[in-house]
N, C-alpha and C positions, 0 to 999 in steps of 0.2 A: 701660549703660542701666538700671541698677538690678538688682533681683532677677531670678532665673531666670524668673519668671512673665511678665516683659515682654520676653523675648528670643525671636527666631526661631531654630530649630535651624539648624545648618550646612547640612543637606540642603535645608531649605525656602528658606534664603537663596540657596543655589546655584541652586535651581529658579527663583526669581524673577529672578535675574540672567540666567539663560539665556533666559527668556521675555520679557524687557524690554530696553530700551536704557539702563537705569539702572546705574550703578556700585554696588558694594557699599556705599559711603558714602552714596549717594543713597537706596538702599533702606533703610538704617538710619535715615536722617533721615525717610523716609516712615513708618517704623514709629513713630518718635517722634510723628509727627502723629496716627496712628490708634491705636496700641497702648500708649502709655505715659502715660495720664492722671495717674499718680501723680507725674509730673514737673511737672505744671502749676504747683504751688506750690513746687517745689523749685528756687528761684533759685540756691542755693548750688552745686548740681550743674552747672547751666548755666555758672556762672562758673568753677568749679574744673576742669572738663574732664570727659572720659569715659574709661571703662576701655579703649577700643579703641586710642586714640592717646596718652593721657596729656596731651593738649593741651586748652586751653579749646575748647569747641564752636565759638566764633566764629572760631577759627583753622583749623578743618578744611576748610571750604568757604566760597566767597563767599556762598552762599545760606543758610548755617546760621542766621543771625539771623532771616531770613524764615521758615525752617522752624520755628524755636522759637516764633515768634509764631503761625504757622499751627497748630502743635501745640496751643497753648493754646486757640485758638478751636475747632478741629475736635474735640478731646476732649470738649468740652461737648455735642457732638451725639449722643454715645453715652450711654445710660442707665448709671448706676453699675454695675449688675449685668452689663453686657456689656463691661466694660473690661479683663477678663483677656485674655491672648493668645488662648486657645481660643475664648472667646465673641466677641471682636472679629473673628476670621477668619471667623466665621459670620454676623456682623451685616450687616444691610441698612439703610443710612441713606437715608431718603426724600429725593427731589429738593428739596423745600422747604427742608430743612435744609442740604443741600449748596449750594444757590443762595444761602444767606445768607452764605457766605464772600465777603468783599469782592473777592477775586481773580477770582471768577466773577460776582459780582453786577452788575458794570458791563459784562460781556461781552454784546454783542447776540445772540450765538449760544448763550448759556448753557444753555437748555433742550435744544437740539439736541446740544450737547456731552455732556450727561448721558445723553440718550437713546441716542446712538451707543455710548457706553462701557458702558451698563448691560447686564448679562446676566441680570437677573431676568426671569421669564416675563412680567410686566406692564410691564417696562421703565420703572419709576417709582422706582427706588432704585439705590444703588451699594453693592457689597461692597468689602472691602479690596482684593481683586484688581482689581476694576473701577477703583478709585481709583488703584492702582498703574499700571495700563495707561494711564490718562489722563495721569498724571505722566510716564510714559515717552515717550509720543508727543509731548507738549508740552515735552520736555526738549531741551537743546542737542545731546544725543548721538543723537537720532533722525535718520535720514537724510532728505534732501529728498523721496525717493520715498515713504517712510512718511508723512511729514507731509502731502504732497499727496494721498495716498490717503485719509487721514482727513478732510482738509479737504473733499474731494469728497463723502464720506459725510455730513458735517455739513451741507453746502449742498444735498444731495439730500433735500429736505424730505418728499417722498412716498415715499422709499425704493424707487424703481423702477429704480435703476441708471443714470439719466441726469439731466442738468440740463436741464429743459424751460423753457418761457417762464414758467410759474407759479413754478418753483423760483427762476429768476433774478429775478423780480419780488419774491419774498419775501426773497431775499438782499439786493437793493438797499434794500428797506424796512427791513431790519434795520440796514443801514449808515447810512442817512440819517435813520432815525427816521420815525414815522408821524404826527407832529404836522403841523398845517396849515402851519406855517412851513417845514418841511423836506421834507414828502412831495412826490414828483414828480407832476406832472399825468399823465393817461393818455397824452397825446401825447408827453410827455417820456420816460415809462417805455418806450413802444413804440420810440422812437428809440434809446434807450440799449440796449435788449435787441437790437434789430436790429443795432446796432454790435458788441455783444458776440458775437453769433452770426456775423456777417460775419468777425470776427477769429478766432473759435475753432472754429466748426463746419466742420471740414475736409471731412467727407463729405457735407455739405449735406443732412442729414436733419432739420434743425430742432431738434436737441438737441445737447448737449455730453456726450460719453462720457468715461470716465476717462482714456483715453490722450490725447484732445484736451485735456482739462483739464490733465493733467500736462505736455503740450507747451507750453501757455501759461505755466504756473507756472515751467517751466524757464528762461524768459526773464525771470523776476523774481528778481534776485539777493537781494533783501531778504526774500523770502517765508519762508525757513527760520528766520531770526533773529526775525521778527515773530510767527511762529506758535508761541507758547509761553505757558505759564502758570507763573509762579514762586510757589511756596508757601513 
């Protein structure tokens, strides 16, 4: 990964591996995205390989070429003076810049995704650890229970711990779009939400709680594979 200034210590790498569902290689690729801006223009290193395996980066993982492209874009979000390892680990990147990444730009829940994973007091930016958590949950190695837990949090727009009619209405609008050609009428929305609650609201309290949501998701075999973001 270049000079020692761009490396994570073994202790920090082990800590990130313990706290996330990412493998060591995936963490190192994430570090490429956030912490190694000096590689942006270093095409030769990308072609010739890296010091960890001696193989070209493209041969290390299926997602490596995507990670390299994401690295080029994401590094531009950090000011030059914050691109050392020490400064990058402390940096907060505003949502507006995170949302400019094409992998998130087209996601209808992009603002909610950033808000759920943000640990800043104002919940309007992401740190490196926030970004790593996001990648971990949306990776193939996260369990279906973890993915469904975070999906529930993302869909819980008012953060009250349940999916009520307003949450479900906003969820549907995110999926269908709010243009006149795609937005459901009031009667169509009511019917759809009635159907969702009839199917999912096991205790009949008018809302969907986490266990009810996970019960529904457990019957959707494609959920885990579709709930991912590849950088």
